[in-house]
N, C-alpha and C positions, 0 to 999 in steps of 0.2 A: 409159352406155356409149358416149360419143361417140367412143372410141378407135377403133371399128370404122368410123367414117365419115371419118377423116382420110385424107390422101393417103399414099401408100407411100414417104414420103420418109425414114423412120426416126425420125420424132419421135413423142413420146408415151411414156408410162410402159410400155406393153407392148413397144414396140420398144426402149426403153432397157434394159429387163431382158433382152430376148433378145440384144442386142449385148454386155451386161456379165455375162459368166458368173460372175465373181468375186461379185458381188452376189447372184446367183441361188444359188451355192453357199453362200454365208454364211447366207442365209435358210433353205436346205434343211438345213444342219448346225444352225443354231439350233433348227429344229423337231424335228430328230431327237434330238440330244444333250439339248436342254433337256426334251424329252418324256420321255426315258429317266430323267433325274434327277428330274423332277417326279412320274414314276409311283411312285416309291419313297415319295413323300410323301402320296400321295393316300389318303384313308382307305378301308380295306377292311372290308367286313361282308357277311353272307350276304343280308340284306335290309335296305333303308333303315330307320333308326332314327329317329324323329321324336316330338315331342309332338302328341297328337291332342287335339281339341276335346271331350274327355270328362273329367269329374271324378268320381272314385270315393271313396264315403264308406262306411267298413266300421265296424261297431260290434260287438265280442264281447259276448255276454251269456250267461255259462256257465249250463248247466242250463235254459235256457228253451226252450219249444216254439216252432215257427214262428208260432203265433197269438199268443203272448205277445211275441214279437219285433216282429211286425207293429203290434200295438196299442201297446206300450210305447215303440217306437223309431222304426220306419219311418214311420208316420203323421205323427209330430212332425217329422221331417225333411222329408218332403214338403210339408208345410204352409209351412215358412219358405224353401225353396228354389224353388218353383213359380213365385212372383211375381217373382223376381229378374230383373233386365235382362240379356239375353244367353243365357238359358236356353230350349232348344228343346223338350227333352223329359226326363221324369223316370220312371226304371224302378227298381222296387224288388224285392228277393228276400230272402225270409226262409227260413232254414234252422235246424236245431236248433242252438242255441247261438251264434248270430250273425246278423247281417243286413247287407245292403248295398244302397246306393243308387247308381244310375249316372245322372249328369246329363250329357246331351248338350247342347253348346252351339251356338249359331247360328254359321254361317260368318263372319258379319261381326263377331263379338263378340271383344273381347280376351280371349283365353284366360286369361292370368294375373290380370288385373283380376277377371274373373268367378270364377275359382277362389278369389281372396282373399275375395270377397263372400260365396261359398258357405261358406267356412271361418268367417268371422266369424259368420254367421247359426247355424251349426251349434254353435259355442262358446257362444253365448248361450242355448241350450236348457237349461232347468233342470228339465225334467219326465221326464228319463230315469230308469229304475228304479235303486234304489241299487246293485244287484248288476251293472249294466251297465258296462262298461269304457270308457276314454276314447275317443271317436270318432276315426278316422284318416281325414284327408281329404287326397286326393292328386291331382294332375294326371297322367292315365294317359299312360305313355310306351310307344312301340312298342319294347320291349326284346327282343332275339332271343338265345335260348340257343344257344351253339355245340356244346357236348357235355356229356354227363352221365357221371358215374361211379356205377356200381353196386356197393355194398358187401354182400356176401351170403355166407351160410354157416351151418352148424349151431352157431349161438350164440344166447344170450339176446338178445332185441330191444334191452335196454338196453345191453349190450355193444356191439352193432353201432352203436347210435345214439352211444355215446361215441366209438368209433372213427371213425365219419363225421364228428363234430364235429372230431376231430383232423385228419383229412384235409382237411376244409374249410379249417381254419385254416393248415394247411401250404401247400395249393393257393394260398391268397390271398397267401402270401409269396413265392411262386415268381416269378422274372422272367417277364415276359409274360402274367401272370394277375392280374386285380384284383378282380373280383366273383365271389364263389362263394356258393351258398346251398343249404341242405338242401331237398331235395324233400318229398314227402308222409311225414309221420312224426308220430305223437301227440305233444302237448305234454309236456314234462317236468313232473313232480309230485314233491314230497317228501311222503310219507306219514308222520304221526306217530300212533301208536296208543298210548293210555293206558287201561288196564283201569279200570272204574268202582270196583273195590274199592280201587285204588291212589289214585284221586281222593278217595274217602271218607276213606281212612286219614290223609290229609294236609289234609283239609278244603279241598279244591281244586275248581274246576269248569273245564269245558272252555274256557269263555268267558275265565276268568281267565289260563289257560295261553296261549291264542291271543293275548291282549293282550300278555303278556309277551314272546312270540315276535315279534310285530308291532313292539314298541318296541325290540327288540334286533337287528332286521334291517332298518334303514332307511338310506337314503343321501340326505341333505338338505343344502343350503347353510345355513350359520348366520350369514351376514353377513361383515364384515369388521373388523379391528383397525387403527387407525393407529398406526404405530410410527416411531421415528426412522429406521429403515432403510428405511421404505416401508410399504406396505399389506400386511397379512397376511389371506389369506382363510381363513375357517373353514368346515369341512364335517364333517359325520358320515358316516364311511364304514363301515358295518356291515353292507353287502349280504352276503348268504350264498347261494351257488348250490347247494351240495350238502348232504345230509343230515347228514354228518360234521361240518360247520361249526356245526350247531345243538346239537350233544351237550352242550357245556359251558356253555350259557346257564343263568344262575341262575333259578330259578323260585320257591323260597320258602325260608325257614328252618325246619329241623326243630326239634321240641320240645327236642331236646338241644343246639340252638345251631348244629348243622353246617349247611353250605350245600347245599341241595337243587338239583341240577341235572337237566337234561332227561335225561340218560342214565340217571339213577337211577329214573325213574318211567316212561319211554316207550321204544317201539321205533321207530326212524327207518329208513325205507327210501327210496331214490331208485327212482322208478318212472315211469310215464306216467299222465296223466289218462285217465278213462274215455271215451275217443274211439274210435268205430268205424273205424278206419284201420288197414290192413294193407297190406303189399307183399311180393311174393315174386319171386325170379328162379330160373327152373329148379327151382321147388318148395322153395327155401330161403328163410328170412327175408332181407329185403333192405332197404337204405335208399339212396335216390336223392339224388346230389349234382349240382346244376346249376352249370355254369361259363358265364359270359357273357362276350361281348366288349365292352370299354370303352375309350373314346379312341382312340388310334392303335394298339391291338392289332389283329392280323389273325386271321381265322378259323383260317387254317393254323398260325399261330404258337400260339394258344391250344390247338389240338388237339395239336400237337406236344409243347408243355410237359406237357399232360395225360398223354399216352402214356408220355413219358419218366419222369414221377413214378410212374405205375403200374408201369412195369418196375423201378424202383428200390425201391418199397416192397413189392412182392409177396413176394420172398424173405424179408423180415423178419416177415410175418405168420403166425399159426398156420396148420397145414395145412388146416384146415377153415373157414378165411376167404379169401375171393377178392375180387379187383377186376377190372372190366371196362369199358371205355368203352362208351357207348350212345347211340344218336341222334346220331351225329357229323355235324352239318349242313356242316362243312367239307368232306366228301366230295363233296356236291352241288355246293359252290361250286368245288372243284377240278376237278370233271367239266365244269362250264360254261366255266372258263377253257381247259381242253384243247380243248372244242368250239371255242371262238373261235380258238384257235391252230391247230387243224386246218384249220378252214374258211379261215383267213387264207392258210395254206400252199398249200391247194387253189386258193384264188383266184389267188394269185401264179404258181402253176405253169400253171394254164390260160390266163391272160392272156399270160404269157411264151410259152407254146407256141403259141397260136392267132395272136397277133400276129407272132411270130416266123416262122411258116409262110406268112402271107399278105401281110405286109409286109416287116420285116426286123428281125433279131435285136437290133441297137442300138436300134432305136426301141421294140422290145417291152420291153427292159430298163428304159428310162427311164419308159415308161408304167407299168410294173408297179411301180416304186419309189414311185409316188404313193399306193399302198395303205399301206405303213408310215409314210410321211410324214405322212399324213393321220390314221392311228390314233395314232401316238406324239405328234405335234404337239397332239393334242387334250388330252394330259394337262397341258399348260401352262396351259389355260384352264379345266379342269374344276373345280379347287378354287374358283375365283371364283363359280361357280354353286352351290356347296355340293353338288356331285355325288360320290358316292363309287363305289368299284368294288364292285358288288354283283350279285346275280342279275339284276336288272332292267336295270341299265346295261350289264352284259355281253350281255344280249339285245339292247339297242339297237346295240352294236357288231356283233353278228352281222347285224343288219339292213343296216346302212350296207355291209358287205363287198361285197354284191353290186351296190351302187349308186355308190360314190365313184370307182370307176375309169372310169366311162361318160364323164364329160367329159374326161379325159386321152385316152382312146381317140378321141373325136371330134376333139380338137386334133391329137393325133398323126398321124391318118389324113389330116386336111386339109393339114398340113405335108408329109406324104409325097406327097400328090397334086401340090402344087406343085413339088417337086423332081422328079417324074416328068415334069412339063411343061418342065423345062429350067432353072428358076430356081436360083440358088446357095443352099446351105443356109441362109445368114443370111437372104436374101431370102425363101425359102420359109417360114422360121420365122415372121418379121414378118407376111407376108400371110396366112399360114395361121391364125395366132392372131387376127389382126384381123378376118379374114372370119367367123370362128366365135365371137367372144367374146360378142356380144349373144345368140344363141341358147342357148349354153352357160350364160351368166349367168341367164337366165329359166329354162332347164331346172333348175338347181340351186335357184333361188328357188322353183319349183314343188314340188320335193321338200321344201324347208324348210317352206313354208306347209302342206303336207300333215300335218306332225306338229306344227305351231305350236299348234293348239288344244288339244293335251294340256296346255299350261302353264295352262289356265283351267278344268280339271276341278276341281270343288269337293270338300271333304270329304277323308276318309282315302285314298281311291282316288285323287284328284288328287295328293296329296302322294307316293303311293307311285309312281305312274307318270309324275310330272314328271321323273324320271330319264332317260326316253326321249327326249323333245325336247331336253333339255339336251345329250346326247351327240350326237344327230343333227344338230342345228343346228350345233354346233362342228365335228364331222368334215366335213360338207358344205361349210362355209365354208372350212376349211383346204383341202380338196380343190379347191375352186374357185381359191384363190390359188395352189395347186401347179400346176394345169394351165395357168393363164394368165401366170404370172410366173416359174416355175421350169422347167417342162417346155420351153418354147420356146428357152431358153438352151442346154439340153442338146442340142436338135436343130438347133441353128444351126451346129454343126460339121460339117466334111466327113466323111462316112462312111469307116471304114478301108477301104483297098483291098489289104490284104495276103493271103497265102494263108489265114490263120486266118479272117478275115472272110469270104473267097470260099467257104470250106469251110462255115462256119456258115450262109451265106446260100443254099447250094445247095439244101436242102429248099425254101426260099422260092420258087425259081425253078421248081422242079417243080410246086409247089402252085399257083403263079400261072398257069402253063400249063394245068393241069387245071381251074382255076376258070374260065379264059377260055373254054375249050371247053365247060364245062358251061352257062356264061352264054348262049353263042351257040347251042348245040344245044337247050337246054331252056328256060332262064329267059325269054330274050327273046321266043320264040314264045308261051310261056305269057302273058306280059304283053300281048302284041298281041291274043291270043285274048280275054283278059278286058276288055281296052279296047274292043274291037269289040262286046262283049256286056255294056255297062256296067250296063244295067238288070238283068240276071241276077245279076251280081256284087253290086250293091247289095241285091237280093232275098235273096241268100244271107247277106249280112252282117246285115241286119235280122232274118232267120229265126234266126240264131245268137244274136243279142241277145234275142230274144223267148223263145228256149228257156233261155238262161241266166237271164232274169228269172224264168221259170216254175220253174226249178230252186231258186231262192232262196225265192220266195213259197211253194212247195209243201212248204217245211221239208225238202227232200230233202238240202240241204248244212247240216250242223249248225253251230251257232255257240255259241261260248263265249268270255266276256270275257278269261278267262286260262286258256290250255290247261293241262290236268292232266298231270303227267308221272308216268309209272310210278315208284313209290317202292320202296325196299328195306325200308321200315319199314310194316307191315300192322297196323292197330288195329282192335279190336272193342270198342265200349262198349255196355253193357247198363244201362238205367235202370228200376229196379223203382219201384212206387208208394212215395210218401214214407211213411216210418214203418214199412217193412217190417223185420222181425226181421233181424239180422245173419246168422243162420243160413241164410235164404233167399238172401242175397247171395252167400254161401260156395257154397252148393249151384249157383247159376248160374255162378259164377266156375270151379268144378270142371268143369262140363260145357263150358265154352268152352275151357278149357285142354286138357282131354282131346281135344276136336275139333282143337285146334291141333297137339297132339302127333301125332295120327293123320294129319293132312295133310302134317306134315312128314316122318314116316316113310314115307308113300306116295311121296314125291318126292325121296327121297335122303338122308333123315335129317340128321345133323350136317353133311353136305356142303353143305347149301343153307341152313342156319339157324345164326345165331349164338346164339340163345337165346330164352326166352320170359319177359317181364316182365309182372307182373300186379298190380293193386292195387285195394282196395276203400276208397272215401272221396273220390275226386277224379277228374276227367276227364283223359284222355290226349290229346284232340283238340286242334285249335287250333295245330298246328305249322307252318301257312303263314305267308305274310307278313301283317303287320298285328297289331295287339294283341289279346290275349284278355282281354276285359273282362267276360265273363259266363258262364265256364266252370261246369258243374255241380259240386257237392260234397255230401258226405253219405254214409252208409252205404249208401244205396240205389243208389249209382253204382258200377258195376263195370266195369273197363278191362283189356284185355289186349293186349300187343304183341308181335309176332314180328318179329325183324330177320333179314332174308335177307342172304345174302352178295351181293357185287357181281354185276351181271347176266352179266359175262363167265364167272363161275364156276358159273353154274346155268342150267338149261334152261328152267325155268319162269318166266313172267313175274309181276310182283307181283299184277296184277289177275287172272290165272289162279289164283294161290294163294288170293287172296281168295274167288273163287267156290267153289273146292273146300272152303275152310274154311267158308264159309257153308253149303254143302251138308252136310258133316259135323256141323255144329252141329244142323241140323234145326230143329224147332219148340220154343221155349222158352215155357212157360206163365208167365202172371202178369207179363210186362213191359209198361212203357209204351212203351218204344222200344228198338230193337236197330240200331246204327249200325256200318257197316263202312267203312274208308277205307284205300285203297291207292295213293293219289295225292298229290303235292304240287300245291297250287294254293290258291285262295281259298275253296273250299268245304271242309266237314268230312265229306263223304261223305253218302250218301243212306240214310235209314232204311228 
């Protein structure tokens, strides 16, 4: 910062920019207009999505108990992956009909290389039981759901499932939506029933019929044929997805020579596997459809497309079938953007008002303009750092709002002081910015260094919160450039002397007079008194410091790494002992739902709640930032969610509703855990 040490002869970059308003305005317009254009191209998401250092291995084993899954599958996988280079920890989970292994990688490991090593080792295992299906090895990604669609009504579960699949396919073809998945729902199954007497009459066995069906329902590549016109790929395409497609398969030849087909000897029905998975919405059978954000899609765009589709499809459905959106994360995203805009507007107003009252309106305007220049200008550089517009980066923008104007205020006040001493506006601008450039530079550098260590936080937490220093460093750097190179050029012009300017500056003259009176009457005598009793002042300062340390050390000031925000979605999850009958899960579910309905009725009924969604067979926790790699599943897991209307439409807070719901539930016997969650954050609630 040698600029501050040069003579006041108008040389140097700071002086050149102060004298060349065109260059300063070009730079300002470049930051403003370029930022506005680039803001439309910055990726938008609710929470940052990234690949984490975790490999997940899932192996379905239909009909097997957890002990069989552990012995036949998990132990074999653990043995081959534990010794691999780059593996830090291996965690296995066995449930009825499936098993999963979570392989956590070292921070220093190459995630994709280690993932491939794990996959190769798992593929080499030959000791899996015959009934076990092919292992699925995947590198876990932090993929965030935007909104869900609930399909519910007084219909058979199979019809709801078929309708949900149709809706899933329709949504995936809508502009602005790419990834749609079905939520908790039992796997489909085609049941073929053949009476024993029919088998005996045709001298058939179940194994023979099964083999015929297996041979007639395959899809396999069969090589290629070279022809003069090119290569012809051969493929058997006999895959059958519905029961009716099996009816015409030939099974045998009858004694009279006629062809015996499956329809002649069997009853074929489409249905579900015997999986203890159930879902309800407001007491009706339901199927959940999850919609995700992919690529350049925005949370608000995905949500709007889903809402439009629901409005178009609902009139075409039977009267007893309904659609509704559920757990719309774009609402939280939109609220955070509104908070940023509200804080920015409030900051602009306060800076303009206070500087206008104590300095002058024109100076206040140019200082205030530094806020939008810094914020919008940052969008030019955010894509280079891989930063998106999300809940974390928006939080970082909110942090910077109260800081970025400080350097401009200091520069503007110093320029104003030199003008008051009688220097011309240009001389005041040059001397003002030169005198203050070094302390302003180091003040901004100090702010940057305070956030810089967040770049080096390891693991998932580091990848999640790396968005904060990326935003803060860029915004502070642009704020420094604006205050040193753009602001002085705007303050180097002669202030307006017309009637309008005199009228606008009249409140400033009144405030300046009052401030001068206050300074001479109260402030200066107070300062003299303190200076004369400096030891007392030092003692008071040290006492305040010691009290502050005591408050923190005594745990009187609560600490949380990520503040939990009151949510519109309240979740209760009950976990029974593994192997509990489905009847017990239904009984627990019924008690929790009744308590929820009672709590809703006591606080305004349908005016405060959108609905109650419940399910048996899977967890509903894990809706905060970060990946959900180990959520519970099985018929012993019961979960209920209540969606409240927005806070401005209800008097009760989400946490207060949770406490009343917990009180109405009372004591539930035979549970391993009961978890309540009414906040968004890193935690899943406290049992």
